[in-house]
C-alpha positions as a Markdown table, in Angstrom:
| # | Residue | x | y | z |
|---|---|---|---|---|
| 1 | Met | -0.1 | -37.5 | -154.5 |
| 2 | Thr | 1.9 | -39.5 | -157.1 |
| 3 | Asp | 1.3 | -42.8 | -158.8 |
| 4 | Arg | 3.8 | -44.3 | -156.3 |
| 5 | Asp | 1.8 | -42.9 | -153.4 |
| 6 | Phe | -1.4 | -44.4 | -154.6 |
| 7 | Gln | 0.3 | -47.8 | -155.3 |
| 8 | Leu | 1.6 | -47.7 | -151.7 |
| 9 | Leu | -2.0 | -47.1 | -150.5 |
| 10 | Ala | -3.1 | -50.2 | -152.4 |
| 11 | Ile | -0.3 | -52.2 | -150.7 |
| 12 | Glu | -1.5 | -51.0 | -147.3 |
| 13 | Glu | -5.0 | -51.9 | -148.2 |
| 14 | Ala | -3.8 | -55.4 | -149.3 |
| 15 | Lys | -2.5 | -56.0 | -145.8 |
| 16 | Leu | -6.1 | -55.9 | -144.6 |
| 17 | Ser | -7.1 | -58.9 | -146.8 |
| 18 | Leu | -8.8 | -61.8 | -145.0 |
| 19 | Gln | -7.0 | -65.1 | -145.2 |
| 20 | Glu | -9.2 | -67.7 | -146.9 |
| 21 | Lys | -6.9 | -70.6 | -147.8 |
| 22 | Gln | -3.3 | -71.3 | -148.3 |
| 23 | Pro | -1.7 | -69.7 | -150.0 |
| 24 | Ser | -3.8 | -66.6 | -149.4 |
| 25 | Leu | -4.0 | -63.8 | -151.9 |
| 26 | Phe | -3.5 | -60.4 | -150.4 |
| 27 | Val | -5.0 | -57.9 | -152.8 |
| 28 | Gly | -5.7 | -54.2 | -152.3 |
| 29 | Val | -7.2 | -51.7 | -154.7 |
| 30 | Val | -7.6 | -47.9 | -154.7 |
| 31 | Val | -9.6 | -45.9 | -157.2 |
| 32 | Val | -8.4 | -42.4 | -158.0 |
| 33 | Arg | -10.1 | -39.7 | -160.1 |
| 34 | Asp | -8.5 | -36.3 | -160.7 |
| 35 | Gly | -5.8 | -37.0 | -158.1 |
| 36 | His | -8.3 | -37.8 | -155.4 |
| 37 | Leu | -9.0 | -41.2 | -153.7 |
| 38 | Ile | -12.6 | -42.1 | -154.3 |
| 39 | Ala | -12.6 | -45.8 | -153.2 |
| 40 | Lys | -10.5 | -48.4 | -151.6 |
| 41 | Ala | -11.0 | -52.1 | -150.9 |
| 42 | His | -9.3 | -55.3 | -150.0 |
| 43 | Arg | -10.0 | -59.0 | -150.7 |
| 44 | Gly | -12.8 | -60.3 | -148.5 |
| 45 | Gln | -13.7 | -56.9 | -147.2 |
| 46 | Phe | -17.4 | -57.7 | -146.9 |
| 47 | Arg | -17.5 | -61.4 | -147.7 |
| 48 | Leu | -14.9 | -64.1 | -148.0 |
| 49 | Gly | -14.0 | -64.7 | -151.6 |
| 50 | Asp | -15.0 | -61.3 | -152.9 |
| 51 | His | -12.3 | -59.8 | -155.1 |
| 52 | Ala | -10.9 | -56.4 | -154.1 |
| 53 | Glu | -11.6 | -54.9 | -157.6 |
| 54 | Phe | -15.2 | -56.1 | -157.4 |
| 55 | Thr | -15.6 | -54.7 | -153.9 |
| 56 | Ala | -14.2 | -51.3 | -154.8 |
| 57 | Leu | -16.1 | -50.9 | -158.1 |
| 58 | Glu | -19.4 | -52.5 | -157.3 |
| 59 | Cys | -19.8 | -52.1 | -153.6 |
| 60 | Val | -17.9 | -49.1 | -152.4 |
| 61 | Leu | -18.5 | -46.8 | -155.4 |
| 62 | Ala | -22.1 | -47.8 | -155.7 |
| 63 | Lys | -22.9 | -46.9 | -152.1 |
| 64 | Ser | -21.2 | -43.6 | -152.4 |
| 65 | His | -22.9 | -42.9 | -155.7 |
| 66 | Glu | -19.6 | -42.2 | -157.4 |
| 67 | Thr | -18.7 | -43.4 | -160.8 |
| 68 | Ala | -15.4 | -45.0 | -162.0 |
| 69 | Ala | -15.5 | -43.2 | -165.3 |
| 70 | Asn | -12.2 | -41.4 | -166.0 |
| 71 | Ser | -10.6 | -43.0 | -162.9 |
| 72 | Thr | -7.4 | -44.9 | -162.4 |
| 73 | Val | -7.5 | -48.2 | -160.5 |
| 74 | Tyr | -4.3 | -49.2 | -158.7 |
| 75 | Thr | -4.1 | -52.8 | -157.6 |
| 76 | Thr | -1.6 | -55.1 | -156.1 |
| 77 | Leu | -2.5 | -58.0 | -158.4 |
| 78 | Glu | -3.6 | -58.1 | -162.0 |
| 79 | Pro | -7.5 | -58.2 | -162.2 |
| 80 | Cys | -9.0 | -61.5 | -163.1 |
| 81 | Ile | -10.4 | -62.1 | -166.6 |
| 82 | Leu | -12.5 | -65.2 | -165.6 |
| 83 | Arg | -14.9 | -65.7 | -162.7 |
| 84 | Gly | -17.4 | -68.3 | -161.6 |
| 85 | Pro | -20.9 | -68.6 | -163.1 |
| 86 | Asn | -22.5 | -66.0 | -160.8 |
| 87 | Lys | -20.0 | -63.2 | -161.1 |
| 88 | Thr | -18.6 | -61.2 | -164.0 |
| 89 | Ser | -14.9 | -60.8 | -164.4 |
| 90 | Cys | -13.1 | -57.9 | -162.8 |
| 91 | Val | -11.9 | -56.9 | -166.3 |
| 92 | Pro | -14.4 | -57.2 | -169.1 |
């Protein structure tokens, strides 16, 4: 698969985002390592307000015992650099 293919997968994942407020942010993420999809997520996948990047990296990968090391993250919106007091940013 190409970069474009993976980005299109992220767009399809974004369409699954849960509407929380207006305007809603529809965000999808796929994580790829060595040309293989290892995780995907969308905003609000497990809980309202959870960011897609957080869900993919902290929830999906952790449950599968995969690591994000040497991976590429494709996302439909730039990852946040600031979060509320109880969560770290999506990009350190």
